[in-house]
mmCIF file of the N, C-alpha and C atoms, coordinates in Angstrom:
data_MODEL
# 
_entry.id   MODEL 
# 
loop_
_atom_site.group_PDB 
_atom_site.id 
_atom_site.type_symbol 
_atom_site.label_atom_id 
_atom_site.label_alt_id 
_atom_site.label_comp_id 
_atom_site.label_asym_id 
_atom_site.label_entity_id 
_atom_site.label_seq_id 
_atom_site.pdbx_PDB_ins_code 
_atom_site.Cartn_x 
_atom_site.Cartn_y 
_atom_site.Cartn_z 
_atom_site.occupancy 
_atom_site.B_iso_or_equiv 
_atom_site.pdbx_formal_charge 
_atom_site.auth_seq_id 
_atom_site.auth_comp_id 
_atom_site.auth_asym_id 
_atom_site.auth_atom_id 
_atom_site.pdbx_PDB_model_num 
ATOM 1   N N  . UNK A 1 1  ? 94.643  42.358 34.921 1.00 0.00 ? 1  UNK A N  1 
ATOM 2   C CA . UNK A 1 1  ? 95.091  41.098 35.009 1.00 0.00 ? 1  UNK A CA 1 
ATOM 3   C C  . UNK A 1 1  ? 96.208  40.808 33.657 1.00 0.00 ? 1  UNK A C  1 
ATOM 4   N N  . UNK A 1 2  ? 97.334  40.149 34.179 1.00 0.00 ? 2  UNK A N  1 
ATOM 5   C CA . UNK A 1 2  ? 97.733  40.019 32.777 1.00 0.00 ? 2  UNK A CA 1 
ATOM 6   C C  . UNK A 1 2  ? 98.385  38.712 33.027 1.00 0.00 ? 2  UNK A C  1 
ATOM 7   N N  . UNK A 1 3  ? 99.204  37.869 31.693 1.00 0.00 ? 3  UNK A N  1 
ATOM 8   C CA . UNK A 1 3  ? 99.278  36.569 31.807 1.00 0.00 ? 3  UNK A CA 1 
ATOM 9   C C  . UNK A 1 3  ? 100.844 36.515 30.856 1.00 0.00 ? 3  UNK A C  1 
ATOM 10  N N  . UNK A 1 4  ? 101.545 35.643 31.833 1.00 0.00 ? 4  UNK A N  1 
ATOM 11  C CA . UNK A 1 4  ? 102.509 34.953 30.910 1.00 0.00 ? 4  UNK A CA 1 
ATOM 12  C C  . UNK A 1 4  ? 102.719 33.644 31.111 1.00 0.00 ? 4  UNK A C  1 
ATOM 13  N N  . UNK A 1 5  ? 102.551 32.629 29.623 1.00 0.00 ? 5  UNK A N  1 
ATOM 14  C CA . UNK A 1 5  ? 102.792 31.447 29.522 1.00 0.00 ? 5  UNK A CA 1 
ATOM 15  C C  . UNK A 1 5  ? 103.865 30.777 29.321 1.00 0.00 ? 5  UNK A C  1 
ATOM 16  N N  . UNK A 1 6  ? 104.590 29.876 29.522 1.00 0.00 ? 6  UNK A N  1 
ATOM 17  C CA . UNK A 1 6  ? 105.922 29.309 29.327 1.00 0.00 ? 6  UNK A CA 1 
ATOM 18  C C  . UNK A 1 6  ? 105.618 28.626 27.519 1.00 0.00 ? 6  UNK A C  1 
ATOM 19  N N  . UNK A 1 7  ? 106.941 28.566 27.222 1.00 0.00 ? 7  UNK A N  1 
ATOM 20  C CA . UNK A 1 7  ? 106.881 28.066 25.969 1.00 0.00 ? 7  UNK A CA 1 
ATOM 21  C C  . UNK A 1 7  ? 106.514 26.950 25.422 1.00 0.00 ? 7  UNK A C  1 
ATOM 22  N N  . UNK A 1 8  ? 106.873 25.918 26.875 1.00 0.00 ? 8  UNK A N  1 
ATOM 23  C CA . UNK A 1 8  ? 105.976 24.328 26.382 1.00 0.00 ? 8  UNK A CA 1 
ATOM 24  C C  . UNK A 1 8  ? 104.201 24.618 26.629 1.00 0.00 ? 8  UNK A C  1 
ATOM 25  N N  . UNK A 1 9  ? 103.729 25.672 27.401 1.00 0.00 ? 9  UNK A N  1 
ATOM 26  C CA . UNK A 1 9  ? 102.219 25.863 27.573 1.00 0.00 ? 9  UNK A CA 1 
ATOM 27  C C  . UNK A 1 9  ? 101.578 24.914 28.900 1.00 0.00 ? 9  UNK A C  1 
ATOM 28  N N  . UNK A 1 10 ? 102.811 24.721 29.672 1.00 0.00 ? 10 UNK A N  1 
ATOM 29  C CA . UNK A 1 10 ? 101.999 23.918 30.502 1.00 0.00 ? 10 UNK A CA 1 
ATOM 30  C C  . UNK A 1 10 ? 102.381 24.550 32.298 1.00 0.00 ? 10 UNK A C  1 
ATOM 31  N N  . UNK A 1 11 ? 102.927 26.007 32.035 1.00 0.00 ? 11 UNK A N  1 
ATOM 32  C CA . UNK A 1 11 ? 102.771 26.571 33.109 1.00 0.00 ? 11 UNK A CA 1 
ATOM 33  C C  . UNK A 1 11 ? 102.104 28.331 32.665 1.00 0.00 ? 11 UNK A C  1 
ATOM 34  N N  . UNK A 1 12 ? 101.142 28.617 33.484 1.00 0.00 ? 12 UNK A N  1 
ATOM 35  C CA . UNK A 1 12 ? 100.691 30.434 33.139 1.00 0.00 ? 12 UNK A CA 1 
ATOM 36  C C  . UNK A 1 12 ? 100.463 30.830 34.337 1.00 0.00 ? 12 UNK A C  1 
ATOM 37  N N  . UNK A 1 13 ? 101.560 32.056 34.316 1.00 0.00 ? 13 UNK A N  1 
ATOM 38  C CA . UNK A 1 13 ? 101.329 32.788 35.773 1.00 0.00 ? 13 UNK A CA 1 
ATOM 39  C C  . UNK A 1 13 ? 100.501 34.126 34.934 1.00 0.00 ? 13 UNK A C  1 
ATOM 40  N N  . UNK A 1 14 ? 99.377  33.976 36.216 1.00 0.00 ? 14 UNK A N  1 
ATOM 41  C CA . UNK A 1 14 ? 98.393  34.962 36.410 1.00 0.00 ? 14 UNK A CA 1 
ATOM 42  C C  . UNK A 1 14 ? 98.948  36.404 37.030 1.00 0.00 ? 14 UNK A C  1 
ATOM 43  N N  . UNK A 1 15 ? 99.222  37.383 36.463 1.00 0.00 ? 15 UNK A N  1 
ATOM 44  C CA . UNK A 1 15 ? 99.211  38.419 37.207 1.00 0.00 ? 15 UNK A CA 1 
ATOM 45  C C  . UNK A 1 15 ? 98.270  39.415 38.027 1.00 0.00 ? 15 UNK A C  1 
ATOM 46  N N  . UNK A 1 16 ? 98.075  39.271 39.066 1.00 0.00 ? 16 UNK A N  1 
ATOM 47  C CA . UNK A 1 16 ? 96.454  39.904 39.651 1.00 0.00 ? 16 UNK A CA 1 
ATOM 48  C C  . UNK A 1 16 ? 96.889  41.534 40.220 1.00 0.00 ? 16 UNK A C  1 
ATOM 49  N N  . UNK A 1 17 ? 95.927  42.521 39.987 1.00 0.00 ? 17 UNK A N  1 
ATOM 50  C CA . UNK A 1 17 ? 95.836  43.702 40.667 1.00 0.00 ? 17 UNK A CA 1 
ATOM 51  C C  . UNK A 1 17 ? 94.964  43.569 41.789 1.00 0.00 ? 17 UNK A C  1 
ATOM 52  N N  . UNK A 1 18 ? 95.240  43.844 42.909 1.00 0.00 ? 18 UNK A N  1 
ATOM 53  C CA . UNK A 1 18 ? 94.201  43.662 43.887 1.00 0.00 ? 18 UNK A CA 1 
ATOM 54  C C  . UNK A 1 18 ? 94.579  45.438 44.793 1.00 0.00 ? 18 UNK A C  1 
ATOM 55  N N  . UNK A 1 19 ? 93.673  46.393 44.603 1.00 0.00 ? 19 UNK A N  1 
ATOM 56  C CA . UNK A 1 19 ? 93.825  47.727 45.521 1.00 0.00 ? 19 UNK A CA 1 
ATOM 57  C C  . UNK A 1 19 ? 93.297  47.647 46.811 1.00 0.00 ? 19 UNK A C  1 
ATOM 58  N N  . UNK A 1 20 ? 94.242  47.659 47.831 1.00 0.00 ? 20 UNK A N  1 
ATOM 59  C CA . UNK A 1 20 ? 93.595  47.780 49.029 1.00 0.00 ? 20 UNK A CA 1 
ATOM 60  C C  . UNK A 1 20 ? 94.996  47.451 49.952 1.00 0.00 ? 20 UNK A C  1 
ATOM 61  N N  . UNK A 1 21 ? 94.314  46.690 51.192 1.00 0.00 ? 21 UNK A N  1 
ATOM 62  C CA . UNK A 1 21 ? 95.103  46.640 52.216 1.00 0.00 ? 21 UNK A CA 1 
ATOM 63  C C  . UNK A 1 21 ? 96.009  45.353 52.083 1.00 0.00 ? 21 UNK A C  1 
ATOM 64  N N  . UNK A 1 22 ? 97.197  45.138 52.535 1.00 0.00 ? 22 UNK A N  1 
ATOM 65  C CA . UNK A 1 22 ? 98.053  44.059 52.667 1.00 0.00 ? 22 UNK A CA 1 
ATOM 66  C C  . UNK A 1 22 ? 97.206  42.259 52.451 1.00 0.00 ? 22 UNK A C  1 
ATOM 67  N N  . UNK A 1 23 ? 96.337  42.349 53.987 1.00 0.00 ? 23 UNK A N  1 
ATOM 68  C CA . UNK A 1 23 ? 95.165  41.517 53.842 1.00 0.00 ? 23 UNK A CA 1 
ATOM 69  C C  . UNK A 1 23 ? 94.753  41.121 52.860 1.00 0.00 ? 23 UNK A C  1 
ATOM 70  N N  . UNK A 1 24 ? 93.640  42.247 52.756 1.00 0.00 ? 24 UNK A N  1 
ATOM 71  C CA . UNK A 1 24 ? 92.813  41.661 51.652 1.00 0.00 ? 24 UNK A CA 1 
ATOM 72  C C  . UNK A 1 24 ? 93.767  41.211 50.095 1.00 0.00 ? 24 UNK A C  1 
ATOM 73  N N  . UNK A 1 25 ? 94.980  41.777 50.014 1.00 0.00 ? 25 UNK A N  1 
ATOM 74  C CA . UNK A 1 25 ? 95.821  41.276 48.443 1.00 0.00 ? 25 UNK A CA 1 
ATOM 75  C C  . UNK A 1 25 ? 96.006  39.818 49.068 1.00 0.00 ? 25 UNK A C  1 
ATOM 76  N N  . UNK A 1 26 ? 96.101  39.370 50.284 1.00 0.00 ? 26 UNK A N  1 
ATOM 77  C CA . UNK A 1 26 ? 96.403  38.072 50.715 1.00 0.00 ? 26 UNK A CA 1 
ATOM 78  C C  . UNK A 1 26 ? 95.210  37.162 50.840 1.00 0.00 ? 26 UNK A C  1 
ATOM 79  N N  . UNK A 1 27 ? 93.932  37.962 50.892 1.00 0.00 ? 27 UNK A N  1 
ATOM 80  C CA . UNK A 1 27 ? 92.679  37.216 50.701 1.00 0.00 ? 27 UNK A CA 1 
ATOM 81  C C  . UNK A 1 27 ? 92.585  36.770 49.196 1.00 0.00 ? 27 UNK A C  1 
ATOM 82  N N  . UNK A 1 28 ? 92.818  37.601 48.518 1.00 0.00 ? 28 UNK A N  1 
ATOM 83  C CA . UNK A 1 28 ? 92.289  37.353 47.106 1.00 0.00 ? 28 UNK A CA 1 
ATOM 84  C C  . UNK A 1 28 ? 93.257  36.213 46.423 1.00 0.00 ? 28 UNK A C  1 
ATOM 85  N N  . UNK A 1 29 ? 94.561  36.314 46.558 1.00 0.00 ? 29 UNK A N  1 
ATOM 86  C CA . UNK A 1 29 ? 94.881  35.398 46.249 1.00 0.00 ? 29 UNK A CA 1 
ATOM 87  C C  . UNK A 1 29 ? 95.472  33.634 46.890 1.00 0.00 ? 29 UNK A C  1 
ATOM 88  N N  . UNK A 1 30 ? 94.379  33.909 47.799 1.00 0.00 ? 30 UNK A N  1 
ATOM 89  C CA . UNK A 1 30 ? 94.109  32.623 48.357 1.00 0.00 ? 30 UNK A CA 1 
ATOM 90  C C  . UNK A 1 30 ? 93.210  31.751 48.114 1.00 0.00 ? 30 UNK A C  1 
ATOM 91  N N  . UNK A 1 31 ? 92.046  33.108 47.746 1.00 0.00 ? 31 UNK A N  1 
ATOM 92  C CA . UNK A 1 31 ? 90.790  32.722 47.163 1.00 0.00 ? 31 UNK A CA 1 
ATOM 93  C C  . UNK A 1 31 ? 90.999  32.026 45.779 1.00 0.00 ? 31 UNK A C  1 
ATOM 94  N N  . UNK A 1 32 ? 91.384  32.728 44.740 1.00 0.00 ? 32 UNK A N  1 
ATOM 95  C CA . UNK A 1 32 ? 92.225  32.342 43.450 1.00 0.00 ? 32 UNK A CA 1 
ATOM 96  C C  . UNK A 1 32 ? 92.910  30.678 43.946 1.00 0.00 ? 32 UNK A C  1 
ATOM 97  N N  . UNK A 1 33 ? 93.835  30.603 44.629 1.00 0.00 ? 33 UNK A N  1 
ATOM 98  C CA . UNK A 1 33 ? 94.206  29.482 44.870 1.00 0.00 ? 33 UNK A CA 1 
ATOM 99  C C  . UNK A 1 33 ? 93.340  28.657 44.892 1.00 0.00 ? 33 UNK A C  1 
ATOM 100 N N  . UNK A 1 34 ? 92.633  28.654 45.959 1.00 0.00 ? 34 UNK A N  1 
ATOM 101 C CA . UNK A 1 34 ? 91.190  28.008 46.463 1.00 0.00 ? 34 UNK A CA 1 
ATOM 102 C C  . UNK A 1 34 ? 90.491  27.228 45.423 1.00 0.00 ? 34 UNK A C  1 
ATOM 103 N N  . UNK A 1 35 ? 90.603  28.204 44.370 1.00 0.00 ? 35 UNK A N  1 
ATOM 104 C CA . UNK A 1 35 ? 89.769  27.678 43.118 1.00 0.00 ? 35 UNK A CA 1 
ATOM 105 C C  . UNK A 1 35 ? 90.382  27.640 41.669 1.00 0.00 ? 35 UNK A C  1 
ATOM 106 N N  . UNK A 1 36 ? 91.860  27.375 42.161 1.00 0.00 ? 36 UNK A N  1 
ATOM 107 C CA . UNK A 1 36 ? 92.565  26.724 41.090 1.00 0.00 ? 36 UNK A CA 1 
ATOM 108 C C  . UNK A 1 36 ? 92.190  26.184 40.000 1.00 0.00 ? 36 UNK A C  1 
ATOM 109 N N  . UNK A 1 37 ? 91.878  24.832 40.742 1.00 0.00 ? 37 UNK A N  1 
ATOM 110 C CA . UNK A 1 37 ? 91.429  24.004 40.364 1.00 0.00 ? 37 UNK A CA 1 
ATOM 111 C C  . UNK A 1 37 ? 90.190  24.086 38.991 1.00 0.00 ? 37 UNK A C  1 
ATOM 112 N N  . UNK A 1 38 ? 89.124  24.473 39.668 1.00 0.00 ? 38 UNK A N  1 
ATOM 113 C CA . UNK A 1 38 ? 88.064  24.793 38.890 1.00 0.00 ? 38 UNK A CA 1 
ATOM 114 C C  . UNK A 1 38 ? 88.264  25.511 38.020 1.00 0.00 ? 38 UNK A C  1 
ATOM 115 N N  . UNK A 1 39 ? 89.301  26.481 37.961 1.00 0.00 ? 39 UNK A N  1 
ATOM 116 C CA . UNK A 1 39 ? 89.148  27.613 37.128 1.00 0.00 ? 39 UNK A CA 1 
ATOM 117 C C  . UNK A 1 39 ? 90.030  26.576 35.749 1.00 0.00 ? 39 UNK A C  1 
ATOM 118 N N  . UNK A 1 40 ? 90.885  26.065 36.374 1.00 0.00 ? 40 UNK A N  1 
ATOM 119 C CA . UNK A 1 40 ? 91.870  25.212 35.226 1.00 0.00 ? 40 UNK A CA 1 
ATOM 120 C C  . UNK A 1 40 ? 91.087  24.543 34.408 1.00 0.00 ? 40 UNK A C  1 
ATOM 121 N N  . UNK A 1 41 ? 89.849  23.646 35.108 1.00 0.00 ? 41 UNK A N  1 
ATOM 122 C CA . UNK A 1 41 ? 88.843  22.798 34.378 1.00 0.00 ? 41 UNK A CA 1 
ATOM 123 C C  . UNK A 1 41 ? 88.166  23.832 33.425 1.00 0.00 ? 41 UNK A C  1 
ATOM 124 N N  . UNK A 1 42 ? 87.589  24.639 33.760 1.00 0.00 ? 42 UNK A N  1 
ATOM 125 C CA . UNK A 1 42 ? 87.057  25.551 32.720 1.00 0.00 ? 42 UNK A CA 1 
ATOM 126 C C  . UNK A 1 42 ? 87.480  26.242 31.706 1.00 0.00 ? 42 UNK A C  1 
ATOM 127 N N  . UNK A 1 43 ? 89.390  26.262 32.034 1.00 0.00 ? 43 UNK A N  1 
ATOM 128 C CA . UNK A 1 43 ? 89.685  26.681 30.641 1.00 0.00 ? 43 UNK A CA 1 
ATOM 129 C C  . UNK A 1 43 ? 90.305  25.366 29.693 1.00 0.00 ? 43 UNK A C  1 
ATOM 130 N N  . UNK A 1 44 ? 90.311  24.220 30.390 1.00 0.00 ? 44 UNK A N  1 
ATOM 131 C CA . UNK A 1 44 ? 90.428  22.701 29.365 1.00 0.00 ? 44 UNK A CA 1 
ATOM 132 C C  . UNK A 1 44 ? 89.167  22.956 28.651 1.00 0.00 ? 44 UNK A C  1 
ATOM 133 N N  . UNK A 1 45 ? 88.213  23.188 29.234 1.00 0.00 ? 45 UNK A N  1 
ATOM 134 C CA . UNK A 1 45 ? 86.497  23.411 28.489 1.00 0.00 ? 45 UNK A CA 1 
ATOM 135 C C  . UNK A 1 45 ? 86.597  24.230 27.383 1.00 0.00 ? 45 UNK A C  1 
ATOM 136 N N  . UNK A 1 46 ? 87.139  25.176 27.145 1.00 0.00 ? 46 UNK A N  1 
ATOM 137 C CA . UNK A 1 46 ? 87.376  26.643 26.252 1.00 0.00 ? 46 UNK A CA 1 
ATOM 138 C C  . UNK A 1 46 ? 88.477  26.443 25.765 1.00 0.00 ? 46 UNK A C  1 
ATOM 139 N N  . UNK A 1 47 ? 89.411  26.035 25.950 1.00 0.00 ? 47 UNK A N  1 
ATOM 140 C CA . UNK A 1 47 ? 90.533  25.808 25.053 1.00 0.00 ? 47 UNK A CA 1 
ATOM 141 C C  . UNK A 1 47 ? 91.469  24.607 24.923 1.00 0.00 ? 47 UNK A C  1 
ATOM 142 N N  . UNK A 1 48 ? 91.620  24.119 23.847 1.00 0.00 ? 48 UNK A N  1 
ATOM 143 C CA . UNK A 1 48 ? 91.667  23.045 23.289 1.00 0.00 ? 48 UNK A CA 1 
ATOM 144 C C  . UNK A 1 48 ? 93.435  22.925 22.874 1.00 0.00 ? 48 UNK A C  1 
ATOM 145 N N  . UNK A 1 49 ? 94.285  22.125 24.187 1.00 0.00 ? 49 UNK A N  1 
ATOM 146 C CA . UNK A 1 49 ? 95.863  22.306 23.891 1.00 0.00 ? 49 UNK A CA 1 
ATOM 147 C C  . UNK A 1 49 ? 96.201  20.651 24.867 1.00 0.00 ? 49 UNK A C  1 
ATOM 148 N N  . UNK A 1 50 ? 96.749  20.196 24.220 1.00 0.00 ? 50 UNK A N  1 
ATOM 149 C CA . UNK A 1 50 ? 97.040  18.736 25.036 1.00 0.00 ? 50 UNK A CA 1 
ATOM 150 C C  . UNK A 1 50 ? 97.591  18.852 26.288 1.00 0.00 ? 50 UNK A C  1 
ATOM 151 N N  . UNK A 1 51 ? 97.945  20.121 26.608 1.00 0.00 ? 51 UNK A N  1 
ATOM 152 C CA . UNK A 1 51 ? 97.913  19.787 28.191 1.00 0.00 ? 51 UNK A CA 1 
ATOM 153 C C  . UNK A 1 51 ? 97.265  21.290 28.768 1.00 0.00 ? 51 UNK A C  1 
ATOM 154 N N  . UNK A 1 52 ? 96.430  20.928 30.073 1.00 0.00 ? 52 UNK A N  1 
ATOM 155 C CA . UNK A 1 52 ? 96.029  22.542 30.515 1.00 0.00 ? 52 UNK A CA 1 
ATOM 156 C C  . UNK A 1 52 ? 96.858  23.101 31.425 1.00 0.00 ? 52 UNK A C  1 
ATOM 157 N N  . UNK A 1 53 ? 97.292  24.148 31.269 1.00 0.00 ? 53 UNK A N  1 
ATOM 158 C CA . UNK A 1 53 ? 98.602  25.088 31.701 1.00 0.00 ? 53 UNK A CA 1 
ATOM 159 C C  . UNK A 1 53 ? 98.199  25.383 33.490 1.00 0.00 ? 53 UNK A C  1 
ATOM 160 N N  . UNK A 1 54 ? 99.024  24.893 34.127 1.00 0.00 ? 54 UNK A N  1 
ATOM 161 C CA . UNK A 1 54 ? 99.376  25.288 35.797 1.00 0.00 ? 54 UNK A CA 1 
ATOM 162 C C  . UNK A 1 54 ? 98.892  26.621 35.682 1.00 0.00 ? 54 UNK A C  1 
ATOM 163 N N  . UNK A 1 55 ? 97.929  27.023 36.491 1.00 0.00 ? 55 UNK A N  1 
ATOM 164 C CA . UNK A 1 55 ? 97.927  27.925 36.640 1.00 0.00 ? 55 UNK A CA 1 
ATOM 165 C C  . UNK A 1 55 ? 98.474  28.925 38.305 1.00 0.00 ? 55 UNK A C  1 
ATOM 166 N N  . UNK A 1 56 ? 99.137  29.752 37.822 1.00 0.00 ? 56 UNK A N  1 
ATOM 167 C CA . UNK A 1 56 ? 99.943  30.184 38.970 1.00 0.00 ? 56 UNK A CA 1 
ATOM 168 C C  . UNK A 1 56 ? 99.610  31.630 39.033 1.00 0.00 ? 56 UNK A C  1 
ATOM 169 N N  . UNK A 1 57 ? 99.143  32.155 40.793 1.00 0.00 ? 57 UNK A N  1 
ATOM 170 C CA . UNK A 1 57 ? 98.603  33.515 41.179 1.00 0.00 ? 57 UNK A CA 1 
ATOM 171 C C  . UNK A 1 57 ? 99.847  34.162 41.553 1.00 0.00 ? 57 UNK A C  1 
ATOM 172 N N  . UNK A 1 58 ? 99.830  35.080 41.006 1.00 0.00 ? 58 UNK A N  1 
ATOM 173 C CA . UNK A 1 58 ? 100.614 36.500 41.531 1.00 0.00 ? 58 UNK A CA 1 
ATOM 174 C C  . UNK A 1 58 ? 100.421 37.663 41.401 1.00 0.00 ? 58 UNK A C  1 
ATOM 175 N N  . UNK A 1 59 ? 100.733 38.334 42.722 1.00 0.00 ? 59 UNK A N  1 
ATOM 176 C CA . UNK A 1 59 ? 100.672 39.921 42.943 1.00 0.00 ? 59 UNK A CA 1 
ATOM 177 C C  . UNK A 1 59 ? 100.808 40.568 41.926 1.00 0.00 ? 59 UNK A C  1 
ATOM 178 N N  . UNK A 1 60 ? 100.426 41.625 41.160 1.00 0.00 ? 60 UNK A N  1 
ATOM 179 C CA . UNK A 1 60 ? 100.599 42.604 40.265 1.00 0.00 ? 60 UNK A CA 1 
ATOM 180 C C  . UNK A 1 60 ? 100.775 44.102 41.094 1.00 0.00 ? 60 UNK A C  1 
ATOM 181 N N  . UNK A 1 61 ? 101.722 44.559 41.689 1.00 0.00 ? 61 UNK A N  1 
ATOM 182 C CA . UNK A 1 61 ? 101.741 46.223 42.301 1.00 0.00 ? 61 UNK A CA 1 
ATOM 183 C C  . UNK A 1 61 ? 101.761 47.175 41.112 1.00 0.00 ? 61 UNK A C  1 
ATOM 184 N N  . UNK A 1 62 ? 101.741 46.970 39.556 1.00 0.00 ? 62 UNK A N  1 
ATOM 185 C CA . UNK A 1 62 ? 102.127 47.878 38.710 1.00 0.00 ? 62 UNK A CA 1 
ATOM 186 C C  . UNK A 1 62 ? 101.080 49.723 38.957 1.00 0.00 ? 62 UNK A C  1 
ATOM 187 N N  . UNK A 1 63 ? 99.743  48.644 39.092 1.00 0.00 ? 63 UNK A N  1 
ATOM 188 C CA . UNK A 1 63 ? 98.924  49.842 38.781 1.00 0.00 ? 63 UNK A CA 1 
ATOM 189 C C  . UNK A 1 63 ? 99.116  50.931 40.397 1.00 0.00 ? 63 UNK A C  1 
ATOM 190 N N  . UNK A 1 64 ? 99.453  50.141 41.373 1.00 0.00 ? 64 UNK A N  1 
ATOM 191 C CA . UNK A 1 64 ? 99.458  50.940 42.749 1.00 0.00 ? 64 UNK A CA 1 
ATOM 192 C C  . UNK A 1 64 ? 100.786 51.865 42.207 1.00 0.00 ? 64 UNK A C  1 
ATOM 193 N N  . UNK A 1 65 ? 102.044 51.366 42.102 1.00 0.00 ? 65 UNK A N  1 
ATOM 194 C CA . UNK A 1 65 ? 103.159 51.777 41.538 1.00 0.00 ? 65 UNK A CA 1 
ATOM 195 C C  . UNK A 1 65 ? 102.789 52.546 40.736 1.00 0.00 ? 65 UNK A C  1 
ATOM 196 N N  . UNK A 1 66 ? 101.868 52.979 39.438 1.00 0.00 ? 66 UNK A N  1 
ATOM 197 C CA . UNK A 1 66 ? 101.956 53.790 38.286 1.00 0.00 ? 66 UNK A CA 1 
ATOM 198 C C  . UNK A 1 66 ? 100.807 54.893 39.468 1.00 0.00 ? 66 UNK A C  1 
ATOM 199 N N  . UNK A 1 67 ? 99.898  54.464 39.906 1.00 0.00 ? 67 UNK A N  1 
ATOM 200 C CA . UNK A 1 67 ? 99.311  55.621 40.676 1.00 0.00 ? 67 UNK A CA 1 
ATOM 201 C C  . UNK A 1 67 ? 100.482 56.566 41.702 1.00 0.00 ? 67 UNK A C  1 
ATOM 202 N N  . UNK A 1 68 ? 100.940 55.716 42.423 1.00 0.00 ? 68 UNK A N  1 
ATOM 203 C CA . UNK A 1 68 ? 102.283 56.636 43.090 1.00 0.00 ? 68 UNK A CA 1 
ATOM 204 C C  . UNK A 1 68 ? 102.896 57.907 42.343 1.00 0.00 ? 68 UNK A C  1 
ATOM 205 N N  . UNK A 1 69 ? 103.339 57.136 40.962 1.00 0.00 ? 69 UNK A N  1 
ATOM 206 C CA . UNK A 1 69 ? 104.062 57.960 40.310 1.00 0.00 ? 69 UNK A CA 1 
ATOM 207 C C  . UNK A 1 69 ? 103.088 59.287 39.537 1.00 0.00 ? 69 UNK A C  1 
ATOM 208 N N  . UNK A 1 70 ? 101.785 59.143 39.838 1.00 0.00 ? 70 UNK A N  1 
ATOM 209 C CA . UNK A 1 70 ? 101.502 60.009 39.121 1.00 0.00 ? 70 UNK A CA 1 
ATOM 210 C C  . UNK A 1 70 ? 101.090 61.041 40.269 1.00 0.00 ? 70 UNK A C  1 
ATOM 211 N N  . UNK A 1 71 ? 100.885 60.668 41.232 1.00 0.00 ? 71 UNK A N  1 
ATOM 212 C CA . UNK A 1 71 ? 100.578 61.434 42.660 1.00 0.00 ? 71 UNK A CA 1 
ATOM 213 C C  . UNK A 1 71 ? 101.804 62.280 42.827 1.00 0.00 ? 71 UNK A C  1 
ATOM 214 N N  . UNK A 1 72 ? 102.873 61.597 42.651 1.00 0.00 ? 72 UNK A N  1 
ATOM 215 C CA . UNK A 1 72 ? 104.322 62.662 42.505 1.00 0.00 ? 72 UNK A CA 1 
ATOM 216 C C  . UNK A 1 72 ? 104.780 63.638 41.716 1.00 0.00 ? 72 UNK A C  1 
ATOM 217 N N  . UNK A 1 73 ? 103.795 63.075 40.220 1.00 0.00 ? 73 UNK A N  1 
ATOM 218 C CA . UNK A 1 73 ? 104.271 64.212 39.202 1.00 0.00 ? 73 UNK A CA 1 
ATOM 219 C C  . UNK A 1 73 ? 103.303 65.093 39.104 1.00 0.00 ? 73 UNK A C  1 
ATOM 220 N N  . UNK A 1 74 ? 102.078 65.209 39.878 1.00 0.00 ? 74 UNK A N  1 
ATOM 221 C CA . UNK A 1 74 ? 101.187 65.951 40.300 1.00 0.00 ? 74 UNK A CA 1 
ATOM 222 C C  . UNK A 1 74 ? 101.379 67.151 41.259 1.00 0.00 ? 74 UNK A C  1 
ATOM 223 N N  . UNK A 1 75 ? 102.001 66.377 42.304 1.00 0.00 ? 75 UNK A N  1 
ATOM 224 C CA . UNK A 1 75 ? 103.153 67.374 43.047 1.00 0.00 ? 75 UNK A CA 1 
ATOM 225 C C  . UNK A 1 75 ? 103.753 68.395 42.784 1.00 0.00 ? 75 UNK A C  1 
ATOM 226 N N  . UNK A 1 76 ? 104.818 67.405 42.074 1.00 0.00 ? 76 UNK A N  1 
ATOM 227 C CA . UNK A 1 76 ? 105.766 68.481 41.483 1.00 0.00 ? 76 UNK A CA 1 
ATOM 228 C C  . UNK A 1 76 ? 105.038 69.741 40.495 1.00 0.00 ? 76 UNK A C  1 
ATOM 229 N N  . UNK A 1 77 ? 104.108 69.565 40.065 1.00 0.00 ? 77 UNK A N  1 
ATOM 230 C CA . UNK A 1 77 ? 103.332 70.510 39.244 1.00 0.00 ? 77 UNK A CA 1 
ATOM 231 C C  . UNK A 1 77 ? 102.474 71.888 39.738 1.00 0.00 ? 77 UNK A C  1 
ATOM 232 N N  . UNK A 1 78 ? 102.715 71.478 41.251 1.00 0.00 ? 78 UNK A N  1 
ATOM 233 C CA . UNK A 1 78 ? 101.849 72.506 42.342 1.00 0.00 ? 78 UNK A CA 1 
ATOM 234 C C  . UNK A 1 78 ? 103.283 73.427 42.614 1.00 0.00 ? 78 UNK A C  1 
ATOM 235 N N  . UNK A 1 79 ? 103.080 74.955 42.259 1.00 0.00 ? 79 UNK A N  1 
ATOM 236 C CA . UNK A 1 79 ? 104.661 75.424 42.756 1.00 0.00 ? 79 UNK A CA 1 
ATOM 237 C C  . UNK A 1 79 ? 104.842 75.934 43.856 1.00 0.00 ? 79 UNK A C  1 
ATOM 238 N N  . UNK A 1 80 ? 106.117 75.800 44.504 1.00 0.00 ? 80 UNK A N  1 
ATOM 239 C CA . UNK A 1 80 ? 106.871 75.233 45.758 1.00 0.00 ? 80 UNK A CA 1 
ATOM 240 C C  . UNK A 1 80 ? 106.001 76.768 46.867 1.00 0.00 ? 80 UNK A C  1 
ATOM 241 N N  . UNK A 1 81 ? 105.966 77.696 46.598 1.00 0.00 ? 81 UNK A N  1 
ATOM 242 C CA . UNK A 1 81 ? 105.003 78.041 47.393 1.00 0.00 ? 81 UNK A CA 1 
ATOM 243 C C  . UNK A 1 81 ? 103.842 78.317 47.730 1.00 0.00 ? 81 UNK A C  1 
ATOM 244 N N  . UNK A 1 82 ? 103.122 76.997 47.026 1.00 0.00 ? 82 UNK A N  1 
ATOM 245 C CA . UNK A 1 82 ? 101.823 76.780 47.666 1.00 0.00 ? 82 UNK A CA 1 
ATOM 246 C C  . UNK A 1 82 ? 101.566 75.549 48.014 1.00 0.00 ? 82 UNK A C  1 
ATOM 247 N N  . UNK A 1 83 ? 102.669 75.113 48.486 1.00 0.00 ? 83 UNK A N  1 
ATOM 248 C CA . UNK A 1 83 ? 103.079 73.690 48.768 1.00 0.00 ? 83 UNK A CA 1 
ATOM 249 C C  . UNK A 1 83 ? 102.596 73.844 50.486 1.00 0.00 ? 83 UNK A C  1 
# 
């Protein structure tokens, strides 16, 4: 999970990595969005800011892309006659 927050501290983009099928990814994002207010309330209790940032959840597919790159690199290491 990674976070990007705007300069005025009012918006926080939360990038979530989910490994699974597209419907599983959608369900995770929907569940996070459903509990967004509760998460923001807990954040406000723990971090003292003038405004509590609005959490925006987004899918981060960098882990899956990295995994695919590693697979490709491993395939390149296998001599052509063994493929």
